[in-house]
N, C-alpha and C positions, 0 to 999 in steps of 0.2 A: 548211381544217380547221374542223369544225363547232364551234358554241358549247359543246355538251355535251362534246366531246373536250377542248377547251381547259380547261373547268371541271375535268374529272377529272385532267388533267395538273397543274393548279394545286394540286388537293387532294393529289395524290401528292407533289409537290415540297414542299408545306407540311409533310406528315407526315415526309418525309425530313429536313427541317430541324428540326422541333420535337422529335421523339422523341429524337434524340441530345442535344439541348440539355437537355431535361428530365432525361434519364438522367445527364448530366454533373453537373447541380446536385443531383440526388438522391444521387449518389455522394459529392460533396463534403460534403453534409449528413451522410450516414451516417458518413463518415470523421471529420468534426468531432465527432460524438457519441461515437465511439470514443475520440478523443483526450481529450475532456473526461472521459469515464467512467473511463479507465484511467490518465490522467496520464502520469508518466514510464515506466510499464510499457508504454505504447504504443510508444515509441521502442525500448525494450529488446527487445520482442517482434519488431519489424520488423528490428532488427539481427541478432537470433538466427536469424530465418527466412531472411534474405537477400533477401526479396522481399515487397513491401508487400501484395500481394493475399493471399498465403498467411498472412501475419501477421494480417491483418484477418479472414480466415476463422476463425483460431484464437481471436481475441478475441471475435468474434461468437458462436462456439460456447461459449466460456467464459461469456459474458454470459447466453446462453439456457439453459445447463445447469441443470437443477433440482437434481440430486444429492441427497445426504442432509442437506444443510445446513438447519438450523433455527435461525437466528440470533436470539437473544433479548436484550433489553435487561437491564441489571443493575438490581436493586432498590437503593434508596437505601442500605440497610445494607451491601450488598456493595460498593458503590462507595466508601463511607466506609472500609470495612475495607481494600480494596485501596489506597486513597489513603494510609492510615496505614502499610501495609506498604512502599509505595514510599518514603515519607519515611524509614523505618528503613534501607532499602537505600542511600539517598542518604547518610545519615549514616555508614554503615559504610564507604563508599567512601573517606572521609578517611584511615582507618588501614589498610584492607584493600581496595585498589582491585580487584585481580584477582578475589578471591572475591565482591566486591560486584557486579561485572559478570556473573559466572555466576549470581548470585542474581537479578539484574535479568532475565536471560534466562528463568529459571524462572518468575518472577512474570508476565512478559508471556505466557508460554505458559499459565499458570494462568488468566489473564483470558480468553485465547482459548478455552480449553476450556470455561470457565464460560458463555461466550456461544454456543458451538456450533461453533467453528472446529476444523479438523484441527490436531493438534499433533505428529503422528508423523513426517511427512516435510516437509522445508523447502520443496521444490518445490510440494507440494500446499498448504502454508500460504500461500505467496506467491500461488498461483493463487486461493485462496479470498479472501485479504485484498484482492486487486486489485478485487474486485467491490464493496467498500464503502469500502476504506481505501487507494485507489490513491495519494493524495497523501502518505501517510506510509510507503508500502511501501518506497520507496528507503531510508528511515531503517532499516527492519528489515533490509534486505539488507546495509547497511553495518555494522550492529551484529553481524549473524550472521558476516560475514567476519572481523571483528576478534576476536570471541569464539572462532572456530575456531582462529585463530592463537595466541591466548592460551592455549588448552587444550593446544596442542602445544609451547609454549615461551615465549620472551620477547617481550613487546611493551612499548612505551614508555607512560609515564603519559599522554602526550598522546593516544595511540590509545585507551587505556582510557577516557579522558575523553570522547572522541568516541563510543565505543560507548555510554556511559551517556546521552549526549545523544540519540543515535539511539533507544535504547530508550525514553527519556522521551517522545519525540515520538509513537511508536506507542502507548505506554501511555496517554497522555492522549487520543489519538484513540479507542482502544478503550473507554475508560470514560466518555468525554464527547463524542466527536466527532459521534456521530449520536444523542445523547441530550441531556437538559438538562445545563447546566454542572455539573461536579463540585463538591461542597462538602465540604471536609474540616474538621478541627478548627480549623486556622488560618483567619483571615479571608481571607487571600490567600496562596497558596503562593509563596514567593520563587523566583526563577529558580535553576536548577541551579548550585551553587557548588562547585567542586572545586579541589584543590591544583594548583599550577603547577610545571612543570619536573620534572627527575628521570627515573628509568627505572622501569618496572614490574617487579614481582617475578617470579621464576621460579615456575612451579607444578610 
């Protein structure tokens, strides 16, 4: 076998080894980026799709979709106003837990609409929020699930408290998570403090 033939065989073998290896590492890197970008929504999408590749295609399409979104930051006055409104909702929870949870849902949607997110369909809301707020999206899912059951009947105070905590997480992320820290009238907003025990009212 001539030297030239040996050289070409070596090149071909090298390519056959290097290309799959590079492809493997690129795939791992791309998968890692998707996990980091979408957080818990990555696992949820994979579980719903039943197959990792299909789920990742959906997530990449979601990431690349331009759509009509024009997400805008809140000006300082709007952020202070929303902060004050949240404080009022939190205070209302003490005596009227179920109405306060409904009001928290409306307030979160108001902030979403102000910033340019969809507010009409929950699935679309979740899809849009996953692009910037994937770390708190699961909080919103939890709050939405509890609110839906509260609207249809009885839920416990513990569950209503959980819903408020979930809404609080997304609310803070929307008004401050990708902007400068929120400043409200109080020097430092205390953690959510809600009553313990008991059962929620019927609506």
